[in-house]
C-alpha positions as CSV (number, residue, x, y, z in Angstrom):
1,M,77.3,108.6,57.2
2,R,76.8,112.0,55.5
3,A,79.4,114.8,56.0
4,L,78.1,117.5,58.4
5,I,77.5,120.9,57.1
6,P,79.8,123.3,59.0
7,G,77.8,126.1,60.8
8,R,74.5,124.3,61.3
9,I,73.3,125.3,64.8
10,L,70.4,123.8,66.5
11,A,69.1,126.1,69.3
12,V,66.9,124.1,71.7
13,D,64.7,125.5,74.5
14,I,63.8,122.7,76.8
15,R,60.6,122.6,79.0
16,P,59.5,119.9,81.3
17,R,57.4,118.0,78.6
18,R,58.3,119.7,75.3
19,F,61.0,121.6,73.5
20,G,61.2,124.2,70.9
21,Y,64.0,124.3,68.3
22,T,65.4,126.5,65.6
23,L,68.0,125.4,63.1
24,F,70.4,128.1,61.9
25,E,72.8,127.9,59.1
26,M,75.8,130.3,59.7
27,P,75.9,133.2,59.7
28,D,72.3,134.2,59.8
29,K,69.7,131.9,57.9
30,V,67.0,130.0,59.6
31,L,66.3,126.6,58.0
32,D,63.8,125.0,60.3
33,C,61.8,125.4,63.5
34,G,59.3,123.7,65.6
35,V,58.0,122.4,68.9
36,S,57.9,118.7,70.0
37,E,56.3,117.0,73.0
38,F,57.9,114.0,74.8
39,R,56.8,111.8,77.7
40,S,60.1,111.0,79.5
41,P,63.6,112.4,79.5
42,Q,64.6,109.3,77.5
43,D,62.0,110.1,74.8
44,G,63.1,113.8,74.8
45,I,66.8,112.8,74.3
46,L,65.8,110.6,71.4
47,C,63.7,113.4,69.9
48,V,66.5,116.0,70.1
49,T,69.4,113.8,69.1
50,S,67.6,112.2,66.1
51,L,66.6,115.9,65.2
52,A,70.1,117.0,65.4
53,E,71.3,114.1,63.3
54,S,68.7,114.3,60.7
55,L,69.1,118.2,60.4
56,E,72.9,117.6,60.3
57,A,73.6,120.0,63.2
58,T,77.2,120.6,64.3
59,T,76.3,122.5,67.4
60,I,73.4,122.4,69.8
61,V,72.8,125.5,71.9
62,L,71.1,125.2,75.2
63,R,70.1,127.6,78.0
64,K,72.3,127.4,81.2
65,L,69.9,128.0,84.1
66,D,70.7,130.0,87.3
67,A,70.5,127.8,90.4
68,H,67.5,129.9,91.6
69,S,65.6,130.2,88.2
70,R,62.0,129.1,88.0
71,R,63.0,127.0,84.9
72,N,65.5,125.0,86.8
73,R,63.6,121.9,87.4
74,P,64.9,118.4,88.1
75,R,63.4,117.0,85.0
76,T,64.8,119.7,82.8
77,R,68.3,119.4,84.3
78,R,68.3,115.6,83.8
79,L,67.3,116.0,80.2
80,K,70.0,118.6,79.5
81,H,72.6,116.4,81.1
82,L,71.5,113.3,79.1
83,L,71.4,115.4,75.9
84,W,74.9,116.7,76.6
85,L,76.1,113.0,77.0
86,S,74.2,111.8,73.9
87,A,75.5,114.6,71.6
88,R,79.0,114.1,72.9
89,Q,78.8,110.5,71.8
90,S,77.7,111.7,68.4
91,S,80.5,114.2,68.1
92,I,78.1,117.2,68.2
93,R,79.2,120.2,70.2
94,V,77.0,121.4,73.0
95,V,77.3,125.0,74.1
96,F,75.3,126.9,76.8
97,V,74.1,130.5,76.9
98,T,73.6,131.9,80.3
99,E,70.4,133.7,81.3
100,K,72.6,136.7,82.1
101,E,74.0,136.8,78.5
102,L,70.4,136.4,77.1
103,K,69.0,139.3,79.3
104,A,71.9,141.4,78.5
105,R,71.4,140.9,74.7
106,L,67.6,141.5,75.0
107,G,68.5,144.8,76.7
108,D,70.8,145.7,73.8
109,W,67.9,144.8,71.4
110,E,65.7,147.1,73.7
111,V,63.1,144.4,74.2
112,K,61.0,144.4,77.3
113,N,59.2,141.1,77.2
114,K,59.0,137.8,75.4
115,D,56.3,139.0,73.1
116,E,58.4,141.9,71.8
117,M,61.4,139.4,71.5
118,A,59.3,137.1,69.3
119,A,58.0,140.0,67.2
120,L,61.7,141.2,66.7
121,L,62.8,137.7,65.8
122,A,59.9,137.4,63.3
123,R,61.0,140.6,61.6
124,E,64.6,139.5,61.5
125,F,63.8,136.0,60.1
126,P,60.6,136.1,58.0
127,V,60.5,132.3,58.0
128,L,59.4,132.6,61.7
129,A,56.7,135.2,61.0
130,W,54.0,132.6,60.4
131,K,54.7,130.9,63.8
132,L,54.4,134.3,65.7
133,P,51.9,133.9,68.6
134,R,49.5,136.7,69.5
135,D,50.5,138.8,72.4
136,R,49.5,137.3,75.6
137,K,47.5,138.8,78.4
138,P,48.9,138.5,82.0
139,W,46.2,136.0,82.8
140,Q,46.8,133.7,79.8
141,T,49.1,130.8,79.6
142,E,52.0,131.0,77.2
143,Q,51.2,130.2,73.6
144,W,52.4,126.7,72.3
145,N,54.9,128.3,69.7
146,M,56.7,130.5,72.1
147,P,59.5,127.9,72.7
148,I,60.4,128.4,69.0
149,F,61.3,132.0,69.7
150,D,63.0,131.2,72.9
151,A,65.2,128.9,71.1
152,A,65.7,131.4,68.2
153,A,66.9,134.0,70.7
154,L,69.4,131.5,72.3
155,G,70.7,130.7,68.9
156,L,71.0,134.4,67.9
157,V,72.7,135.2,71.1
158,F,75.2,132.3,70.5
159,I,75.8,133.3,66.9
160,T,76.3,137.0,67.6
161,S,78.8,136.3,70.4
162,Q,81.1,134.3,68.0
163,P,84.0,136.1,66.5
164,S,83.6,137.2,62.9
165,P,85.5,135.3,60.3
166,D,88.0,138.2,59.9
167,S,88.9,138.2,63.6
168,S,92.1,136.5,64.8
169,P,91.8,132.8,65.5
170,G,91.5,131.5,69.0
171,N,89.0,134.1,70.2
172,E,86.3,132.2,71.9
173,A,83.0,133.6,73.1
174,A,83.3,134.5,76.8
175,G,81.0,132.5,79.1
176,L,80.0,129.7,76.8
177,T,80.9,126.2,77.8
C-alpha cells in the first residue's frame, strides 16, 4: 500500500444520482475535479471510496445538511452514512461542513448566488476555469458541472477553517465533526 500524502483533501458534493468532487492539496492547490454518476447508493460508495483511495486522499469533506434542507433526502443521507462507514474502514477521515458555515463564508466572500460562487472559485483556482458553467436563468436547470464548484466551496471552507501551521496545536475547527 502506498503512503498517503498528508494534506490531500477530497471535497465531495453528493446529489441523489451523482456527485461532484474536488481534490485539494494543502494549503491551496487544486489537483483534480469532476462529476460522476451512479445508479445505487452502493455504486456511489464504490465510486467515492475508490476515487479517494486512487487519489490518495487523507480527508473527505461532506456537507452536513439541516433537517429541513431541500437537499436532505433519504437516498443522500444513506449514501453519506455508508460513505462515512467505508472511509472509516479505510482510515480516511471524514469531516462535515454545515450549511450555516458555508453560507456564512459565502457572505464573507460577498457572494450572492451559486453562479457568483463558481466564478469566484474559477478565479481563485484557474484549473477550474474551463469547467465553469454559464450563468443560469431562473427557469433553467442546474448545469452538469455545478457540483464541482459546490464541492470546491466545501473544501475551501474546510481548509480556511483549519488553524494555520504556526498556531498552537490542539486548536480544532469549531463545528466540524
